[in-house]
ZAMIPA-115182 format. One record per atom (N, C-alpha, C, O): x, y, z. Coordinates in pm, whole numbers, plus 50000, padded with zeros to 5 digits. Layout:
{xx: X yy: Y zz: Z}
...
! end
This chain:
{xx: 50083 yy: 49881 zz: 50000}
{xx: 50000 yy: 50000 zz: 50000}
{xx: 50087 yy: 50125 zz: 50000}
{xx: 50053 yy: 50224 zz: 49935}
{xx: 50199 yy: 50121 zz: 50073}
{xx: 50287 yy: 50237 zz: 50079}
{xx: 50352 yy: 50263 zz: 49943}
{xx: 50383 yy: 50377 zz: 49910}
{xx: 50371 yy: 50159 zz: 49863}
{xx: 50434 yy: 50174 zz: 49732}
{xx: 50333 yy: 50224 zz: 49630}
{xx: 50372 yy: 50296 zz: 49537}
{xx: 50206 yy: 50189 zz: 49643}
{xx: 50103 yy: 50230 zz: 49548}
{xx: 50082 yy: 50381 zz: 49544}
{xx: 50063 yy: 50437 zz: 49436}
{xx: 50085 yy: 50446 zz: 49657}
{xx: 50061 yy: 50591 zz: 49662}
{xx: 50165 yy: 50669 zz: 49581}
{xx: 50126 yy: 50754 zz: 49501}
{xx: 50295 yy: 50644 zz: 49598}
{xx: 50392 yy: 50717 zz: 49517}
{xx: 50378 yy: 50687 zz: 49367}
{xx: 50397 yy: 50777 zz: 49285}
{xx: 50346 yy: 50564 zz: 49332}
{xx: 50331 yy: 50530 zz: 49190}
{xx: 50209 yy: 50601 zz: 49132}
{xx: 50217 yy: 50656 zz: 49022}
{xx: 50098 yy: 50601 zz: 49204}
{xx: 49978 yy: 50669 zz: 49158}
{xx: 50002 yy: 50820 zz: 49146}
{xx: 49956 yy: 50883 zz: 49051}
{xx: 50073 yy: 50876 zz: 49242}
{xx: 50105 yy: 51019 zz: 49238}
{xx: 50191 yy: 51052 zz: 49118}
{xx: 50170 yy: 51153 zz: 49052}
{xx: 50288 yy: 50967 zz: 49089}
{xx: 50377 yy: 50988 zz: 48975}
{xx: 50298 yy: 50983 zz: 48844}
{xx: 50322 yy: 51063 zz: 48754}
{xx: 50206 yy: 50888 zz: 48833}
{xx: 50124 yy: 50877 zz: 48713}
{xx: 50035 yy: 51002 zz: 48694}
{xx: 50021 yy: 51052 zz: 48583}
{xx: 49977 yy: 51051 zz: 48802}
{xx: 49893 yy: 51170 zz: 48793}
{xx: 49973 yy: 51292 zz: 48753}
{xx: 49929 yy: 51372 zz: 48671}
{xx: 50091 yy: 51307 zz: 48811}
{xx: 50175 yy: 51422 zz: 48778}
{xx: 50224 yy: 51416 zz: 48634}
{xx: 50236 yy: 51520 zz: 48568}
{xx: 50253 yy: 51299 zz: 48584}
{xx: 50299 yy: 51288 zz: 48446}
{xx: 50187 yy: 51320 zz: 48348}
{xx: 50214 yy: 51368 zz: 48238}
{xx: 50064 yy: 51296 zz: 48387}
{xx: 49950 yy: 51329 zz: 48300}
{xx: 49931 yy: 51479 zz: 48290}
{xx: 49879 yy: 51528 zz: 48189}
{xx: 49972 yy: 51554 zz: 48393}
{xx: 49956 yy: 51700 zz: 48391}
{xx: 50044 yy: 51764 zz: 48285}
{xx: 50008 yy: 51870 zz: 48233}
{xx: 50154 yy: 51705 zz: 48254}
{xx: 50245 yy: 51763 zz: 48156}
{xx: 50214 yy: 51722 zz: 48013}
{xx: 50287 yy: 51760 zz: 47922}
{xx: 50109 yy: 51646 zz: 47992}
{xx: 50077 yy: 51601 zz: 47856}
{xx: 50024 yy: 51716 zz: 47772}
{xx: 49984 yy: 51820 zz: 47825}
{xx: 50025 yy: 51698 zz: 47644}
{xx: 49977 yy: 51800 zz: 47551}
{xx: 49833 yy: 51771 zz: 47511}
{xx: 49803 yy: 51758 zz: 47392}
{xx: 49746 yy: 51760 zz: 47607}
{xx: 49606 yy: 51731 zz: 47581}
{xx: 49540 yy: 51854 zz: 47519}
{xx: 49558 yy: 51965 zz: 47569}
{xx: 49464 yy: 51835 zz: 47413}
{xx: 49393 yy: 51943 zz: 47347}
{xx: 49244 yy: 51925 zz: 47371}
{xx: 49188 yy: 51818 zz: 47343}
{xx: 49180 yy: 52029 zz: 47422}
{xx: 49036 yy: 52025 zz: 47448}
{xx: 48963 yy: 52076 zz: 47325}
{xx: 48994 yy: 52184 zz: 47274}
{xx: 48866 yy: 52000 zz: 47277}
{xx: 48785 yy: 52042 zz: 47163}
{xx: 48640 yy: 52053 zz: 47209}
{xx: 48592 yy: 51972 zz: 47288}
{xx: 48572 yy: 52154 zz: 47160}
{xx: 48434 yy: 52179 zz: 47199}
{xx: 48353 yy: 52220 zz: 47077}
{xx: 48407 yy: 52267 zz: 46977}
{xx: 48222 yy: 52202 zz: 47087}
{xx: 48135 yy: 52248 zz: 46978}
{xx: 48091 yy: 52393 zz: 46999}
{xx: 48015 yy: 52445 zz: 46917}
{xx: 48138 yy: 52458 zz: 47106}
{xx: 48106 yy: 52599 zz: 47129}
{xx: 48193 yy: 52685 zz: 47038}
{xx: 48312 yy: 52659 zz: 47023}
{xx: 48134 yy: 52786 zz: 46980}
{xx: 48206 yy: 52877 zz: 46893}
{xx: 48283 yy: 52976 zz: 46980}
{xx: 48221 yy: 53056 zz: 47050}
{xx: 48418 yy: 52974 zz: 46976}
{xx: 48495 yy: 53065 zz: 47060}
{xx: 48466 yy: 53212 zz: 47031}
{xx: 48472 yy: 53295 zz: 47122}
{xx: 48435 yy: 53245 zz: 46908}
{xx: 48406 yy: 53384 zz: 46873}
{xx: 48273 yy: 53431 zz: 46933}
{xx: 48254 yy: 53551 zz: 46952}
{xx: 48182 yy: 53337 zz: 46962}
{xx: 48050 yy: 53375 zz: 47012}
{xx: 48032 yy: 53344 zz: 47160}
{xx: 47920 yy: 53353 zz: 47211}
{xx: 48139 yy: 53309 zz: 47230}
{xx: 48125 yy: 53268 zz: 47371}
{xx: 48065 yy: 53379 zz: 47457}
{xx: 47986 yy: 53350 zz: 47547}
{xx: 48099 yy: 53505 zz: 47431}
{xx: 48043 yy: 53614 zz: 47510}
{xx: 47894 yy: 53629 zz: 47485}
{xx: 47820 yy: 53672 zz: 47574}
{xx: 47849 yy: 53595 zz: 47365}
{xx: 47706 yy: 53605 zz: 47332}
{xx: 47623 yy: 53505 zz: 47412}
{xx: 47507 yy: 53531 zz: 47442}
{xx: 47683 yy: 53391 zz: 47448}
{xx: 47611 yy: 53291 zz: 47525}
{xx: 47571 yy: 53344 zz: 47662}
{xx: 47467 yy: 53306 zz: 47716}
{xx: 47653 yy: 53433 zz: 47719}
{xx: 47629 yy: 53481 zz: 47855}
{xx: 47571 yy: 53621 zz: 47862}
{xx: 47552 yy: 53674 zz: 47972}
{xx: 47543 yy: 53683 zz: 47748}
{xx: 47487 yy: 53819 zz: 47746}
{xx: 47362 yy: 53835 zz: 47832}
{xx: 47354 yy: 53931 zz: 47909}
{xx: 47264 yy: 53746 zz: 47820}
{xx: 47141 yy: 53767 zz: 47897}
{xx: 47164 yy: 53776 zz: 48048}
{xx: 47088 yy: 53843 zz: 48117}
{xx: 47265 yy: 53710 zz: 48099}
{xx: 47289 yy: 53713 zz: 48244}
{xx: 47338 yy: 53850 zz: 48291}
{xx: 47338 yy: 53877 zz: 48411}
{xx: 47380 yy: 53936 zz: 48199}
{xx: 47427 yy: 54070 zz: 48234}
{xx: 47311 yy: 54169 zz: 48248}
{xx: 47331 yy: 54283 zz: 48290}
{xx: 47190 yy: 54126 zz: 48212}
{xx: 47073 yy: 54213 zz: 48213}
{xx: 46973 yy: 54163 zz: 48317}
{xx: 46923 yy: 54051 zz: 48308}
{xx: 46946 yy: 54250 zz: 48415}
{xx: 46853 yy: 54214 zz: 48522}
{xx: 46709 yy: 54227 zz: 48471}
{xx: 46673 yy: 54326 zz: 48408}
{xx: 46629 yy: 54126 zz: 48500}
{xx: 46492 yy: 54121 zz: 48454}
{xx: 46397 yy: 54178 zz: 48558}
{xx: 46402 yy: 54140 zz: 48675}
{xx: 46312 yy: 54270 zz: 48516}
{xx: 46209 yy: 54327 zz: 48603}
{xx: 46074 yy: 54300 zz: 48538}
{xx: 46041 yy: 54356 zz: 48433}
{xx: 45997 yy: 54214 zz: 48602}
{xx: 45865 yy: 54181 zz: 48553}
{xx: 45769 yy: 54206 zz: 48669}
{xx: 45784 yy: 54145 zz: 48775}
{xx: 45673 yy: 54293 zz: 48650}
{xx: 45579 yy: 54332 zz: 48756}
{xx: 45647 yy: 54410 zz: 48868}
{xx: 45596 yy: 54413 zz: 48980}
{xx: 45761 yy: 54472 zz: 48839}
{xx: 45831 yy: 54555 zz: 48937}
{xx: 45922 yy: 54652 zz: 48862}
{xx: 45942 yy: 54639 zz: 48741}
{xx: 45976 yy: 54748 zz: 48936}
{xx: 46072 yy: 54843 zz: 48880}
{xx: 46194 yy: 54847 zz: 48970}
{xx: 46184 yy: 54813 zz: 49088}
{xx: 46309 yy: 54888 zz: 48918}
{xx: 46429 yy: 54896 zz: 49002}
{xx: 46413 yy: 55001 zz: 49111}
{xx: 46341 yy: 55100 zz: 49093}
{xx: 46479 yy: 54980 zz: 49222}
{xx: 46473 yy: 55078 zz: 49331}
{xx: 46569 yy: 55194 zz: 49306}
{xx: 46556 yy: 55300 zz: 49368}
{xx: 46665 yy: 55176 zz: 49217}
{xx: 46761 yy: 55281 zz: 49181}
{xx: 46712 yy: 55357 zz: 49058}
{xx: 46632 yy: 55303 zz: 48980}
{xx: 46758 yy: 55481 zz: 49040}
{xx: 46720 yy: 55555 zz: 48920}
{xx: 46770 yy: 55484 zz: 48794}
{xx: 46872 yy: 55415 zz: 48796}
{xx: 46697 yy: 55501 zz: 48684}
{xx: 46736 yy: 55438 zz: 48559}
{xx: 46696 yy: 55526 zz: 48441}
{xx: 46612 yy: 55615 zz: 48454}
{xx: 46756 yy: 55498 zz: 48326}
{xx: 46727 yy: 55568 zz: 48201}
{xx: 46678 yy: 55465 zz: 48101}
{xx: 46737 yy: 55358 zz: 48088}
{xx: 46571 yy: 55496 zz: 48030}
{xx: 46518 yy: 55406 zz: 47927}
{xx: 46601 yy: 55425 zz: 47800}
{xx: 46614 yy: 55537 zz: 47750}
{xx: 46656 yy: 55315 zz: 47749}
{xx: 46738 yy: 55318 zz: 47628}
{xx: 46657 yy: 55291 zz: 47502}
{xx: 46696 yy: 55333 zz: 47393}
{xx: 46545 yy: 55222 zz: 47516}
{xx: 46461 yy: 55192 zz: 47401}
{xx: 46379 yy: 55067 zz: 47422}
{xx: 46391 yy: 55000 zz: 47525}
{xx: 46296 yy: 55038 zz: 47327}
{xx: 46210 yy: 54920 zz: 47332}
{xx: 46283 yy: 54799 zz: 47274}
{xx: 46361 yy: 54811 zz: 47180}
{xx: 46256 yy: 54683 zz: 47333}
{xx: 46309 yy: 54557 zz: 47280}
{xx: 46197 yy: 54454 zz: 47279}
{xx: 46103 yy: 54460 zz: 47358}
{xx: 46210 yy: 54361 zz: 47188}
{xx: 46117 yy: 54249 zz: 47188}
{xx: 46197 yy: 54121 zz: 47169}
{xx: 46298 yy: 54118 zz: 47098}
{xx: 46150 yy: 54018 zz: 47233}
{xx: 46212 yy: 53887 zz: 47219}
{xx: 46106 yy: 53787 zz: 47180}
{xx: 45990 yy: 53800 zz: 47218}
{xx: 46146 yy: 53688 zz: 47104}
{xx: 46047 yy: 53587 zz: 47066}
{xx: 46108 yy: 53449 zz: 47069}
{xx: 46230 yy: 53433 zz: 47069}
{xx: 46022 yy: 53351 zz: 47071}
{xx: 46061 yy: 53210 zz: 47065}
{xx: 45968 yy: 53142 zz: 46967}
{xx: 45848 yy: 53168 zz: 46964}
{xx: 46026 yy: 53054 zz: 46888}
{xx: 45952 yy: 52987 zz: 46782}
{xx: 45974 yy: 52836 zz: 46792}
{xx: 46088 yy: 52790 zz: 46800}
{xx: 45867 yy: 52761 zz: 46793}
{xx: 45875 yy: 52615 zz: 46787}
{xx: 45886 yy: 52578 zz: 46639}
{xx: 45787 yy: 52584 zz: 46566}
{xx: 46006 yy: 52539 zz: 46596}
{xx: 46031 yy: 52515 zz: 46454}
{xx: 45978 yy: 52380 zz: 46408}
{xx: 45925 yy: 52368 zz: 46297}
{xx: 45992 yy: 52278 zz: 46492}
{xx: 45946 yy: 52144 zz: 46454}
{xx: 45828 yy: 52103 zz: 46541}
{xx: 45820 yy: 52140 zz: 46658}
{xx: 45739 yy: 52026 zz: 46484}
{xx: 45618 yy: 51987 zz: 46556}
{xx: 45649 yy: 51902 zz: 46680}
{xx: 45578 yy: 51912 zz: 46780}
{xx: 45755 yy: 51821 zz: 46675}
{xx: 45788 yy: 51737 zz: 46790}
{xx: 45887 yy: 51803 zz: 46885}
{xx: 45935 yy: 51738 zz: 46979}
{xx: 45919 yy: 51930 zz: 46863}
{xx: 46008 yy: 52005 zz: 46952}
{xx: 45928 yy: 52063 zz: 47069}
{xx: 45805 yy: 52060 zz: 47069}
{xx: 46000 yy: 52116 zz: 47167}
{xx: 45934 yy: 52181 zz: 47280}
{xx: 45856 yy: 52303 zz: 47231}
{xx: 45903 yy: 52374 zz: 47142}
{xx: 45738 yy: 52327 zz: 47288}
{xx: 45660 yy: 52445 zz: 47247}
{xx: 45736 yy: 52574 zz: 47279}
{xx: 45821 yy: 52577 zz: 47368}
{xx: 45705 yy: 52679 zz: 47207}
{xx: 45765 yy: 52810 zz: 47233}
{xx: 45733 yy: 52849 zz: 47378}
{xx: 45624 yy: 52822 zz: 47428}
{xx: 45829 yy: 52914 zz: 47444}
{xx: 45809 yy: 52948 zz: 47585}
{xx: 45834 yy: 53096 zz: 47611}
{xx: 45908 yy: 53162 zz: 47539}
{xx: 45770 yy: 53146 zz: 47715}
{xx: 45791 yy: 53284 zz: 47758}
{xx: 45933 yy: 53302 zz: 47810}
{xx: 45993 yy: 53407 zz: 47791}
{xx: 45987 yy: 53200 zz: 47876}
{xx: 46124 yy: 53209 zz: 47930}
{xx: 46224 yy: 53233 zz: 47818}
{xx: 46314 yy: 53317 zz: 47832}
{xx: 46211 yy: 53161 zz: 47709}
{xx: 46303 yy: 53181 zz: 47596}
{xx: 46281 yy: 53316 zz: 47530}
{xx: 46378 yy: 53379 zz: 47485}
{xx: 46157 yy: 53363 zz: 47522}
{xx: 46130 yy: 53494 zz: 47465}
{xx: 46190 yy: 53605 zz: 47552}
{xx: 46245 yy: 53702 zz: 47500}
{xx: 46180 yy: 53590 zz: 47686}
{xx: 46241 yy: 53688 zz: 47777}
{xx: 46393 yy: 53687 zz: 47762}
{xx: 46456 yy: 53793 zz: 47762}
{xx: 46451 yy: 53569 zz: 47749}
{xx: 46597 yy: 53558 zz: 47732}
{xx: 46641 yy: 53625 zz: 47603}
{xx: 46744 yy: 53692 zz: 47600}
{xx: 46564 yy: 53608 zz: 47497}
{xx: 46595 yy: 53675 zz: 47370}
{xx: 46588 yy: 53826 zz: 47387}
{xx: 46674 yy: 53898 zz: 47335}
{xx: 46489 yy: 53876 zz: 47459}
{xx: 46476 yy: 54020 zz: 47484}
{xx: 46594 yy: 54070 zz: 47569}
{xx: 46646 yy: 54179 zz: 47544}
{xx: 46636 yy: 53991 zz: 47667}
{xx: 46752 yy: 54030 zz: 47750}
{xx: 46879 yy: 54038 zz: 47665}
{xx: 46960 yy: 54128 zz: 47684}
{xx: 46895 yy: 53944 zz: 47572}
{xx: 47013 yy: 53946 zz: 47484}
{xx: 47012 yy: 54074 zz: 47398}
{xx: 47116 yy: 54138 zz: 47381}
{xx: 46896 yy: 54110 zz: 47347}
{xx: 46885 yy: 54231 zz: 47265}
{xx: 46908 yy: 54356 zz: 47349}
{xx: 46966 yy: 54454 zz: 47300}
{xx: 46862 yy: 54355 zz: 47474}
{xx: 46887 yy: 54468 zz: 47564}
{xx: 47037 yy: 54480 zz: 47592}
{xx: 47090 yy: 54591 zz: 47599}
{xx: 47105 yy: 54368 zz: 47609}
{xx: 47250 yy: 54370 zz: 47632}
{xx: 47322 yy: 54430 zz: 47511}
{xx: 47421 yy: 54500 zz: 47528}
{xx: 47272 yy: 54404 zz: 47391}
{xx: 47331 yy: 54463 zz: 47270}
{xx: 47318 yy: 54615 zz: 47270}
{xx: 47394 yy: 54684 zz: 47202}
{xx: 47221 yy: 54667 zz: 47346}
{xx: 47203 yy: 54812 zz: 47358}
{xx: 47280 yy: 54868 zz: 47477}
{xx: 47264 yy: 54985 zz: 47512}
{xx: 47363 yy: 54785 zz: 47539}
{xx: 47440 yy: 54821 zz: 47660}
{xx: 47350 yy: 54848 zz: 47780}
{xx: 47385 yy: 54928 zz: 47867}
{xx: 47237 yy: 54782 zz: 47784}
{xx: 47147 yy: 54792 zz: 47899}
{xx: 47192 yy: 54695 zz: 48008}
{xx: 47256 yy: 54594 zz: 47979}
{xx: 47159 yy: 54728 zz: 48132}
{xx: 47186 yy: 54635 zz: 48241}
{xx: 47056 yy: 54592 zz: 48310}
{xx: 47058 yy: 54527 zz: 48414}
{xx: 46944 yy: 54629 zz: 48248}
{xx: 46814 yy: 54589 zz: 48300}
{xx: 46710 yy: 54592 zz: 48190}
{xx: 46729 yy: 54655 zz: 48086}
{xx: 46601 yy: 54522 zz: 48214}
{xx: 46489 yy: 54524 zz: 48119}
{xx: 46359 yy: 54519 zz: 48198}
{xx: 46341 yy: 54437 zz: 48288}
{xx: 46268 yy: 54609 zz: 48161}
{xx: 46134 yy: 54611 zz: 48220}
{xx: 46041 yy: 54541 zz: 48122}
{xx: 46009 yy: 54596 zz: 48017}
{xx: 45999 yy: 54421 zz: 48156}
{xx: 45908 yy: 54347 zz: 48068}
{xx: 45768 yy: 54407 zz: 48084}
{xx: 45714 yy: 54414 zz: 48194}
{xx: 45711 yy: 54450 zz: 47972}
{xx: 45578 yy: 54510 zz: 47972}
{xx: 45469 yy: 54408 zz: 47947}
{xx: 45362 yy: 54413 zz: 48009}
{xx: 45495 yy: 54315 zz: 47854}
{xx: 45392 yy: 54217 zz: 47821}
{xx: 45454 yy: 54099 zz: 47748}
{xx: 45546 yy: 54114 zz: 47668}
{xx: 45402 yy: 53981 zz: 47777}
{xx: 45438 yy: 53859 zz: 47704}
{xx: 45308 yy: 53795 zz: 47657}
{xx: 45207 yy: 53795 zz: 47728}
{xx: 45311 yy: 53740 zz: 47536}
{xx: 45189 yy: 53680 zz: 47481}
{xx: 45224 yy: 53565 zz: 47389}
{xx: 45331 yy: 53561 zz: 47327}
{xx: 45132 yy: 53471 zz: 47382}
{xx: 45142 yy: 53364 zz: 47284}
{xx: 45075 yy: 53416 zz: 47157}
{xx: 44962 yy: 53464 zz: 47161}
{xx: 45145 yy: 53405 zz: 47046}
{xx: 45093 yy: 53455 zz: 46919}
{xx: 44996 yy: 53350 zz: 46865}
{xx: 45037 yy: 53236 zz: 46839}
{xx: 44867 yy: 53385 zz: 46848}
{xx: 44766 yy: 53286 zz: 46806}
{xx: 44790 yy: 53233 zz: 46664}
{xx: 44762 yy: 53116 zz: 46637}
{xx: 44840 yy: 53316 zz: 46576}
{xx: 44871 yy: 53272 zz: 46440}
{xx: 45020 yy: 53287 zz: 46420}
{xx: 45067 yy: 53392 zz: 46376}
{xx: 45096 yy: 53182 zz: 46451}
{xx: 45241 yy: 53192 zz: 46444}
{xx: 45291 yy: 53224 zz: 46304}
{xx: 45222 yy: 53200 zz: 46204}
{xx: 45410 yy: 53278 zz: 46297}
{xx: 45473 yy: 53310 zz: 46169}
{xx: 45497 yy: 53181 zz: 46092}
{xx: 45502 yy: 53072 zz: 46149}
{xx: 45512 yy: 53194 zz: 45963}
{xx: 45539 yy: 53077 zz: 45880}
{xx: 45667 yy: 53010 zz: 45929}
{xx: 45768 yy: 53076 zz: 45952}
{xx: 45662 yy: 52879 zz: 45943}
{xx: 45778 yy: 52804 zz: 45991}
{xx: 45775 yy: 52780 zz: 46141}
{xx: 45862 yy: 52711 zz: 46193}
{xx: 45675 yy: 52834 zz: 46212}
{xx: 45662 yy: 52813 zz: 46356}
{xx: 45532 yy: 52739 zz: 46385}
{xx: 45426 yy: 52773 zz: 46331}
{xx: 45541 yy: 52639 zz: 46468}
{xx: 45419 yy: 52569 zz: 46512}
{xx: 45355 yy: 52643 zz: 46628}
{xx: 45233 yy: 52644 zz: 46642}
{xx: 45437 yy: 52705 zz: 46712}
{xx: 45388 yy: 52793 zz: 46817}
{xx: 45490 yy: 52904 zz: 46832}
{xx: 45608 yy: 52888 zz: 46798}
{xx: 45444 yy: 53019 zz: 46884}
{xx: 45534 yy: 53134 zz: 46894}
{xx: 45494 yy: 53218 zz: 47014}
{xx: 45375 yy: 53239 zz: 47040}
{xx: 45594 yy: 53266 zz: 47086}
{xx: 45571 yy: 53358 zz: 47198}
{xx: 45649 yy: 53486 zz: 47174}
{xx: 45751 yy: 53485 zz: 47105}
{xx: 45601 yy: 53595 zz: 47232}
{xx: 45663 yy: 53725 zz: 47215}
{xx: 45659 yy: 53800 zz: 47348}
{xx: 45557 yy: 53801 zz: 47416}
{xx: 45772 yy: 53863 zz: 47384}
{xx: 45778 yy: 53949 zz: 47502}
{xx: 45830 yy: 54086 zz: 47459}
{xx: 45926 yy: 54095 zz: 47383}
{xx: 45766 yy: 54191 zz: 47509}
{xx: 45803 yy: 54328 zz: 47477}
{xx: 45839 yy: 54400 zz: 47607}
{xx: 45774 yy: 54381 zz: 47710}
{xx: 45944 yy: 54481 zz: 47600}
{xx: 45984 yy: 54555 zz: 47718}
{xx: 46074 yy: 54673 zz: 47686}
{xx: 46100 yy: 54703 zz: 47569}
{xx: 46120 yy: 54739 zz: 47791}
{xx: 46209 yy: 54854 zz: 47776}
{xx: 46348 yy: 54815 zz: 47825}
{xx: 46364 yy: 54765 zz: 47936}
{xx: 46448 yy: 54839 zz: 47741}
{xx: 46587 yy: 54821 zz: 47782}
{xx: 46622 yy: 54945 zz: 47866}
{xx: 46597 yy: 55058 zz: 47825}
{xx: 46681 yy: 54922 zz: 47984}
{xx: 46712 yy: 55033 zz: 48073}
{xx: 46858 yy: 55026 zz: 48119}
{xx: 46921 yy: 54920 zz: 48120}
{xx: 46909 yy: 55141 zz: 48156}
{xx: 47042 yy: 55150 zz: 48217}
{xx: 47020 yy: 55196 zz: 48359}
{xx: 46983 yy: 55311 zz: 48383}
{xx: 47044 yy: 55106 zz: 48455}
{xx: 47027 yy: 55138 zz: 48597}
{xx: 47153 yy: 55208 zz: 48643}
{xx: 47264 yy: 55159 zz: 48624}
{xx: 47134 yy: 55324 zz: 48704}
{xx: 47249 yy: 55402 zz: 48752}
{xx: 47306 yy: 55335 zz: 48877}
{xx: 47234 yy: 55305 zz: 48972}
{xx: 47436 yy: 55313 zz: 48874}
{xx: 47503 yy: 55256 zz: 48991}
{xx: 47579 yy: 55366 zz: 49062}
{xx: 47628 yy: 55460 zz: 49000}
{xx: 47588 yy: 55353 zz: 49192}
{xx: 47650 yy: 55459 zz: 49271}
{xx: 47799 yy: 55442 zz: 49280}
{xx: 47867 yy: 55522 zz: 49343}
! end
């Protein structure tokens, strides 16, 4: 048992020096876009307690492309709106309304839409 520990440690340390290459299906150029929505605070049925400036209107939508796919959701539509607000350098979004579109656009089996205001909350 005393001999096994040094041998196992040696094997682990030798693996650290290997030239292992990590490959991923994530696009390195778009990695920041994946996390954009998390930079925008969502306000639904409330307003920020700090002063803010309205930067403009944004809308987000979700489309169910295939019949056997998950139905369009309000959560995905809000996330799309948050991403668009981040593109406007907003750090918050006031969601005004979300709705299921009764007659979805061509190519969608179901569709949801959320509309809101992109805002910049003043930080002290």
